[in-house]
PDB file of N, CA, C and O in Angstrom:
ATOM      1  N   UNK A   1    -131.509 -79.604-117.113  1.00  0.00           N
ATOM      2  CA  UNK A   1    -131.705 -78.390-116.355  1.00  0.00           C
ATOM      3  C   UNK A   1    -132.594 -77.459-117.175  1.00  0.00           C
ATOM      4  O   UNK A   1    -132.281 -77.164-118.329  1.00  0.00           O
ATOM      5  N   UNK A   2    -133.680 -77.002-116.600  1.00  0.00           N
ATOM      6  CA  UNK A   2    -134.617 -76.126-117.288  1.00  0.00           C
ATOM      7  C   UNK A   2    -134.237 -74.671-117.070  1.00  0.00           C
ATOM      8  O   UNK A   2    -133.597 -74.304-116.085  1.00  0.00           O
ATOM      9  N   UNK A   3    -134.657 -73.862-118.026  1.00  0.00           N
ATOM     10  CA  UNK A   3    -134.470 -72.433-117.849  1.00  0.00           C
ATOM     11  C   UNK A   3    -135.724 -71.716-118.301  1.00  0.00           C
ATOM     12  O   UNK A   3    -136.494 -72.240-119.107  1.00  0.00           O
ATOM     13  N   UNK A   4    -135.925 -70.543-117.792  1.00  0.00           N
ATOM     14  CA  UNK A   4    -137.126 -69.781-118.113  1.00  0.00           C
ATOM     15  C   UNK A   4    -137.112 -69.371-119.579  1.00  0.00           C
ATOM     16  O   UNK A   4    -136.062 -69.006-120.109  1.00  0.00           O
ATOM     17  N   UNK A   5    -138.276 -69.429-120.246  1.00  0.00           N
ATOM     18  CA  UNK A   5    -138.336 -69.015-121.644  1.00  0.00           C
ATOM     19  C   UNK A   5    -137.970 -67.545-121.794  1.00  0.00           C
ATOM     20  O   UNK A   5    -138.359 -66.705-120.982  1.00  0.00           O
ATOM     21  N   UNK A   6    -137.225 -67.257-122.834  1.00  0.00           N
ATOM     22  CA  UNK A   6    -136.900 -65.874-123.125  1.00  0.00           C
ATOM     23  C   UNK A   6    -135.645 -65.343-122.457  1.00  0.00           C
ATOM     24  O   UNK A   6    -135.219 -64.229-122.764  1.00  0.00           O
ATOM     25  N   UNK A   7    -135.046 -66.093-121.563  1.00  0.00           N
ATOM     26  CA  UNK A   7    -133.824 -65.591-120.933  1.00  0.00           C
ATOM     27  C   UNK A   7    -132.642 -65.858-121.849  1.00  0.00           C
ATOM     28  O   UNK A   7    -132.630 -66.825-122.611  1.00  0.00           O
ATOM     29  N   UNK A   8    -131.661 -64.995-121.763  1.00  0.00           N
ATOM     30  CA  UNK A   8    -130.458 -65.169-122.554  1.00  0.00           C
ATOM     31  C   UNK A   8    -129.312 -65.695-121.720  1.00  0.00           C
ATOM     32  O   UNK A   8    -128.158 -65.661-122.146  1.00  0.00           O
ATOM     33  N   UNK A   9    -129.627 -66.181-120.538  1.00  0.00           N
ATOM     34  CA  UNK A   9    -128.594 -66.624-119.611  1.00  0.00           C
ATOM     35  C   UNK A   9    -127.888 -67.875-120.115  1.00  0.00           C
ATOM     36  O   UNK A   9    -128.501 -68.763-120.709  1.00  0.00           O
ATOM     37  N   UNK A  10    -126.609 -67.920-119.868  1.00  0.00           N
ATOM     38  CA  UNK A  10    -125.829 -69.112-120.176  1.00  0.00           C
ATOM     39  C   UNK A  10    -125.859 -69.986-118.934  1.00  0.00           C
ATOM     40  O   UNK A  10    -125.533 -69.535-117.836  1.00  0.00           O
ATOM     41  N   UNK A  11    -126.246 -71.215-119.113  1.00  0.00           N
ATOM     42  CA  UNK A  11    -126.383 -72.119-117.974  1.00  0.00           C
ATOM     43  C   UNK A  11    -125.016 -72.492-117.409  1.00  0.00           C
ATOM     44  O   UNK A  11    -124.018 -72.528-118.128  1.00  0.00           O
ATOM     45  N   UNK A  12    -124.993 -72.766-116.120  1.00  0.00           N
ATOM     46  CA  UNK A  12    -123.750 -73.086-115.415  1.00  0.00           C
ATOM     47  C   UNK A  12    -123.036 -74.287-116.019  1.00  0.00           C
ATOM     48  O   UNK A  12    -121.807 -74.303-116.084  1.00  0.00           O
ATOM     49  N   UNK A  13    -123.790 -75.300-116.464  1.00  0.00           N
ATOM     50  CA  UNK A  13    -123.137 -76.488-117.015  1.00  0.00           C
ATOM     51  C   UNK A  13    -122.387 -76.174-118.309  1.00  0.00           C
ATOM     52  O   UNK A  13    -121.420 -76.861-118.639  1.00  0.00           O
ATOM     53  N   UNK A  14    -122.813 -75.156-119.040  1.00  0.00           N
ATOM     54  CA  UNK A  14    -122.094 -74.746-120.246  1.00  0.00           C
ATOM     55  C   UNK A  14    -120.726 -74.189-119.860  1.00  0.00           C
ATOM     56  O   UNK A  14    -119.722 -74.508-120.497  1.00  0.00           O
ATOM     57  N   UNK A  15    -120.686 -73.360-118.819  1.00  0.00           N
ATOM     58  CA  UNK A  15    -119.408 -72.842-118.335  1.00  0.00           C
ATOM     59  C   UNK A  15    -118.503 -73.977-117.870  1.00  0.00           C
ATOM     60  O   UNK A  15    -117.306 -73.981-118.158  1.00  0.00           O
ATOM     61  N   UNK A  16    -119.070 -74.932-117.158  1.00  0.00           N
ATOM     62  CA  UNK A  16    -118.279 -76.046-116.635  1.00  0.00           C
ATOM     63  C   UNK A  16    -117.674 -76.868-117.761  1.00  0.00           C
ATOM     64  O   UNK A  16    -116.498 -77.228-117.706  1.00  0.00           O
ATOM     65  N   UNK A  17    -118.468 -77.167-118.784  1.00  0.00           N
ATOM     66  CA  UNK A  17    -117.986 -77.976-119.906  1.00  0.00           C
ATOM     67  C   UNK A  17    -116.983 -77.212-120.762  1.00  0.00           C
ATOM     68  O   UNK A  17    -116.045 -77.799-121.301  1.00  0.00           O
ATOM     69  N   UNK A  18    -117.183 -75.896-120.886  1.00  0.00           N
ATOM     70  CA  UNK A  18    -116.293 -75.076-121.709  1.00  0.00           C
ATOM     71  C   UNK A  18    -114.975 -74.758-121.038  1.00  0.00           C
ATOM     72  O   UNK A  18    -113.972 -74.495-121.701  1.00  0.00           O
ATOM     73  N   UNK A  19    -114.986 -74.785-119.733  1.00  0.00           N
ATOM     74  CA  UNK A  19    -113.768 -74.560-118.964  1.00  0.00           C
ATOM     75  C   UNK A  19    -113.162 -73.180-119.150  1.00  0.00           C
ATOM     76  O   UNK A  19    -113.838 -72.218-119.513  1.00  0.00           O
ATOM     77  N   UNK A  20    -111.872 -73.120-118.889  1.00  0.00           N
ATOM     78  CA  UNK A  20    -111.156 -71.844-118.944  1.00  0.00           C
ATOM     79  C   UNK A  20    -111.115 -71.264-120.355  1.00  0.00           C
ATOM     80  O   UNK A  20    -111.116 -70.045-120.523  1.00  0.00           O
ATOM     81  N   UNK A  21    -111.080 -72.124-121.365  1.00  0.00           N
ATOM     82  CA  UNK A  21    -111.030 -71.633-122.746  1.00  0.00           C
ATOM     83  C   UNK A  21    -112.296 -70.856-123.091  1.00  0.00           C
ATOM     84  O   UNK A  21    -112.219 -69.784-123.692  1.00  0.00           O
ATOM     85  N   UNK A  22    -113.452 -71.383-122.717  1.00  0.00           N
ATOM     86  CA  UNK A  22    -114.714 -70.693-122.978  1.00  0.00           C
ATOM     87  C   UNK A  22    -114.791 -69.397-122.181  1.00  0.00           C
ATOM     88  O   UNK A  22    -115.184 -68.359-122.711  1.00  0.00           O
ATOM     89  N   UNK A  23    -114.420 -69.460-120.923  1.00  0.00           N
ATOM     90  CA  UNK A  23    -114.461 -68.271-120.075  1.00  0.00           C
ATOM     91  C   UNK A  23    -113.568 -67.174-120.647  1.00  0.00           C
ATOM     92  O   UNK A  23    -113.967 -66.010-120.680  1.00  0.00           O
ATOM     93  N   UNK A  24    -112.383 -67.526-121.092  1.00  0.00           N
ATOM     94  CA  UNK A  24    -111.456 -66.547-121.665  1.00  0.00           C
ATOM     95  C   UNK A  24    -112.024 -65.941-122.945  1.00  0.00           C
ATOM     96  O   UNK A  24    -111.925 -64.732-123.156  1.00  0.00           O
ATOM     97  N   UNK A  25    -112.611 -66.765-123.791  1.00  0.00           N
ATOM     98  CA  UNK A  25    -113.178 -66.272-125.058  1.00  0.00           C
ATOM     99  C   UNK A  25    -114.363 -65.349-124.801  1.00  0.00           C
ATOM    100  O   UNK A  25    -114.482 -64.302-125.438  1.00  0.00           O
ATOM    101  N   UNK A  26    -115.232 -65.725-123.883  1.00  0.00           N
ATOM    102  CA  UNK A  26    -116.372 -64.871-123.547  1.00  0.00           C
ATOM    103  C   UNK A  26    -115.892 -63.542-122.969  1.00  0.00           C
ATOM    104  O   UNK A  26    -116.438 -62.485-123.285  1.00  0.00           O
ATOM    105  N   UNK A  27    -114.876 -63.604-122.128  1.00  0.00           N
ATOM    106  CA  UNK A  27    -114.321 -62.382-121.547  1.00  0.00           C
ATOM    107  C   UNK A  27    -113.806 -61.457-122.649  1.00  0.00           C
ATOM    108  O   UNK A  27    -114.065 -60.254-122.620  1.00  0.00           O
ATOM    109  N   UNK A  28    -113.081 -62.011-123.616  1.00  0.00           N
ATOM    110  CA  UNK A  28    -112.578 -61.209-124.731  1.00  0.00           C
ATOM    111  C   UNK A  28    -113.729 -60.554-125.492  1.00  0.00           C
ATOM    112  O   UNK A  28    -113.669 -59.370-125.824  1.00  0.00           O
ATOM    113  N   UNK A  29    -114.765 -61.326-125.762  1.00  0.00           N
ATOM    114  CA  UNK A  29    -115.905 -60.819-126.515  1.00  0.00           C
ATOM    115  C   UNK A  29    -116.611 -59.694-125.757  1.00  0.00           C
ATOM    116  O   UNK A  29    -116.904 -58.647-126.334  1.00  0.00           O
ATOM    117  N   UNK A  30    -116.885 -59.904-124.468  1.00  0.00           N
ATOM    118  CA  UNK A  30    -117.578 -58.888-123.680  1.00  0.00           C
ATOM    119  C   UNK A  30    -116.719 -57.630-123.512  1.00  0.00           C
ATOM    120  O   UNK A  30    -117.240 -56.514-123.542  1.00  0.00           O
ATOM    121  N   UNK A  31    -115.418 -57.807-123.338  1.00  0.00           N
ATOM    122  CA  UNK A  31    -114.520 -56.665-123.206  1.00  0.00           C
ATOM    123  C   UNK A  31    -114.509 -55.836-124.488  1.00  0.00           C
ATOM    124  O   UNK A  31    -114.551 -54.607-124.429  1.00  0.00           O
ATOM    125  N   UNK A  32    -114.453 -56.486-125.628  1.00  0.00           N
ATOM    126  CA  UNK A  32    -114.475 -55.787-126.907  1.00  0.00           C
ATOM    127  C   UNK A  32    -115.780 -55.016-127.081  1.00  0.00           C
ATOM    128  O   UNK A  32    -115.773 -53.866-127.520  1.00  0.00           O
ATOM    129  N   UNK A  33    -116.889 -55.646-126.739  1.00  0.00           N
ATOM    130  CA  UNK A  33    -118.184 -54.978-126.834  1.00  0.00           C
ATOM    131  C   UNK A  33    -118.226 -53.777-125.896  1.00  0.00           C
ATOM    132  O   UNK A  33    -118.759 -52.727-126.257  1.00  0.00           O
ATOM    133  N   UNK A  34    -117.676 -53.920-124.712  1.00  0.00           N
ATOM    134  CA  UNK A  34    -117.651 -52.829-123.732  1.00  0.00           C
ATOM    135  C   UNK A  34    -116.827 -51.655-124.270  1.00  0.00           C
ATOM    136  O   UNK A  34    -117.261 -50.504-124.216  1.00  0.00           O
ATOM    137  N   UNK A  35    -115.628 -51.962-124.792  1.00  0.00           N
ATOM    138  CA  UNK A  35    -114.741 -50.914-125.282  1.00  0.00           C
ATOM    139  C   UNK A  35    -115.317 -50.194-126.499  1.00  0.00           C
ATOM    140  O   UNK A  35    -115.189 -48.976-126.615  1.00  0.00           O
ATOM    141  N   UNK A  36    -115.947 -50.935-127.400  1.00  0.00           N
ATOM    142  CA  UNK A  36    -116.504 -50.348-128.617  1.00  0.00           C
ATOM    143  C   UNK A  36    -117.908 -49.787-128.404  1.00  0.00           C
ATOM    144  O   UNK A  36    -118.440 -49.074-129.255  1.00  0.00           O
ATOM    145  N   UNK A  37    -118.492 -50.112-127.272  1.00  0.00           N
ATOM    146  CA  UNK A  37    -119.854 -49.699-126.943  1.00  0.00           C
ATOM    147  C   UNK A  37    -120.846 -50.110-128.028  1.00  0.00           C
ATOM    148  O   UNK A  37    -121.769 -49.370-128.367  1.00  0.00           O
ATOM    149  N   UNK A  38    -120.627 -51.305-128.559  1.00  0.00           N
ATOM    150  CA  UNK A  38    -121.524 -51.848-129.575  1.00  0.00           C
ATOM    151  C   UNK A  38    -121.748 -53.329-129.324  1.00  0.00           C
ATOM    152  O   UNK A  38    -120.982 -53.991-128.624  1.00  0.00           O
ATOM    153  N   UNK A  39    -122.816 -53.822-129.916  1.00  0.00           N
ATOM    154  CA  UNK A  39    -123.110 -55.251-129.903  1.00  0.00           C
ATOM    155  C   UNK A  39    -123.154 -55.687-131.359  1.00  0.00           C
ATOM    156  O   UNK A  39    -123.860 -55.069-132.155  1.00  0.00           O
ATOM    157  N   UNK A  40    -122.419 -56.735-131.734  1.00  0.00           N
ATOM    158  CA  UNK A  40    -122.455 -57.190-133.119  1.00  0.00           C
ATOM    159  C   UNK A  40    -123.898 -57.422-133.580  1.00  0.00           C
ATOM    160  O   UNK A  40    -124.720 -57.941-132.825  1.00  0.00           O
ATOM    161  N   UNK A  41    -124.194 -57.037-134.808  1.00  0.00           N
ATOM    162  CA  UNK A  41    -125.552 -57.123-135.349  1.00  0.00           C
ATOM    163  C   UNK A  41    -126.161 -58.509-135.143  1.00  0.00           C
ATOM    164  O   UNK A  41    -127.330 -58.622-134.773  1.00  0.00           O
ATOM    165  N   UNK A  42    -125.386 -59.554-135.378  1.00  0.00           N
ATOM    166  CA  UNK A  42    -125.925 -60.916-135.274  1.00  0.00           C
ATOM    167  C   UNK A  42    -126.291 -61.294-133.833  1.00  0.00           C
ATOM    168  O   UNK A  42    -127.041 -62.245-133.613  1.00  0.00           O
ATOM    169  N   UNK A  43    -125.764 -60.552-132.856  1.00  0.00           N
ATOM    170  CA  UNK A  43    -126.026 -60.869-131.454  1.00  0.00           C
ATOM    171  C   UNK A  43    -127.026 -59.933-130.794  1.00  0.00           C
ATOM    172  O   UNK A  43    -127.400 -60.162-129.643  1.00  0.00           O
ATOM    173  N   UNK A  44    -127.467 -58.896-131.477  1.00  0.00           N
ATOM    174  CA  UNK A  44    -128.296 -57.889-130.834  1.00  0.00           C
ATOM    175  C   UNK A  44    -129.584 -58.452-130.261  1.00  0.00           C
ATOM    176  O   UNK A  44    -130.036 -57.987-129.215  1.00  0.00           O
ATOM    177  N   UNK A  45    -130.175 -59.416-130.895  1.00  0.00           N
ATOM    178  CA  UNK A  45    -131.437 -59.950-130.377  1.00  0.00           C
ATOM    179  C   UNK A  45    -131.227 -60.800-129.121  1.00  0.00           C
ATOM    180  O   UNK A  45    -132.192 -61.116-128.425  1.00  0.00           O
ATOM    181  N   UNK A  46    -129.996 -61.168-128.828  1.00  0.00           N
ATOM    182  CA  UNK A  46    -129.700 -62.015-127.675  1.00  0.00           C
ATOM    183  C   UNK A  46    -129.322 -61.235-126.423  1.00  0.00           C
ATOM    184  O   UNK A  46    -129.189 -61.820-125.348  1.00  0.00           O
ATOM    185  N   UNK A  47    -129.148 -59.926-126.546  1.00  0.00           N
ATOM    186  CA  UNK A  47    -128.706 -59.125-125.416  1.00  0.00           C
ATOM    187  C   UNK A  47    -129.801 -58.179-124.964  1.00  0.00           C
ATOM    188  O   UNK A  47    -130.508 -57.586-125.778  1.00  0.00           O
ATOM    189  N   UNK A  48    -129.926 -58.051-123.664  1.00  0.00           N
ATOM    190  CA  UNK A  48    -130.866 -57.108-123.068  1.00  0.00           C
ATOM    191  C   UNK A  48    -130.040 -55.999-122.436  1.00  0.00           C
ATOM    192  O   UNK A  48    -129.102 -56.256-121.682  1.00  0.00           O
ATOM    193  N   UNK A  49    -130.396 -54.782-122.751  1.00  0.00           N
ATOM    194  CA  UNK A  49    -129.625 -53.642-122.252  1.00  0.00           C
ATOM    195  C   UNK A  49    -130.430 -52.890-121.201  1.00  0.00           C
ATOM    196  O   UNK A  49    -131.592 -52.546-121.416  1.00  0.00           O
ATOM    197  N   UNK A  50    -129.804 -52.644-120.084  1.00  0.00           N
ATOM    198  CA  UNK A  50    -130.408 -51.782-119.073  1.00  0.00           C
ATOM    199  C   UNK A  50    -129.399 -50.712-118.717  1.00  0.00           C
ATOM    200  O   UNK A  50    -128.230 -51.009-118.475  1.00  0.00           O
ATOM    201  N   UNK A  51    -129.839 -49.489-118.686  1.00  0.00           N
ATOM    202  CA  UNK A  51    -128.957 -48.376-118.337  1.00  0.00           C
ATOM    203  C   UNK A  51    -128.852 -48.252-116.831  1.00  0.00           C
ATOM    204  O   UNK A  51    -129.827 -48.444-116.105  1.00  0.00           O
ATOM    205  N   UNK A  52    -127.670 -47.933-116.381  1.00  0.00           N
ATOM    206  CA  UNK A  52    -127.447 -47.666-114.967  1.00  0.00           C
ATOM    207  C   UNK A  52    -127.050 -46.202-114.874  1.00  0.00           C
ATOM    208  O   UNK A  52    -126.031 -45.786-115.427  1.00  0.00           O
ATOM    209  N   UNK A  53    -127.850 -45.441-114.183  1.00  0.00           N
ATOM    210  CA  UNK A  53    -127.590 -44.014-114.061  1.00  0.00           C
ATOM    211  C   UNK A  53    -127.016 -43.723-112.682  1.00  0.00           C
ATOM    212  O   UNK A  53    -127.531 -44.203-111.672  1.00  0.00           O
ATOM    213  N   UNK A  54    -125.950 -42.938-112.646  1.00  0.00           N
ATOM    214  CA  UNK A  54    -125.317 -42.592-111.366  1.00  0.00           C
ATOM    215  C   UNK A  54    -126.017 -41.425-110.717  1.00  0.00           C
ATOM    216  O   UNK A  54    -125.623 -40.994-109.634  1.00  0.00           O
TER     217      UNK A  54
END
């Protein structure tokens, strides 16, 4: 399965192979980042931030 260069998207087959354990771990990681409003230094280059203004 090909993906566009430069995207940070996780492919669907990775989720399928990782199952519930991967989904739970990713959820924990994203929730922690949301609560702390930070991205770990080692991951900053992998995340794209867009602001949503109300």
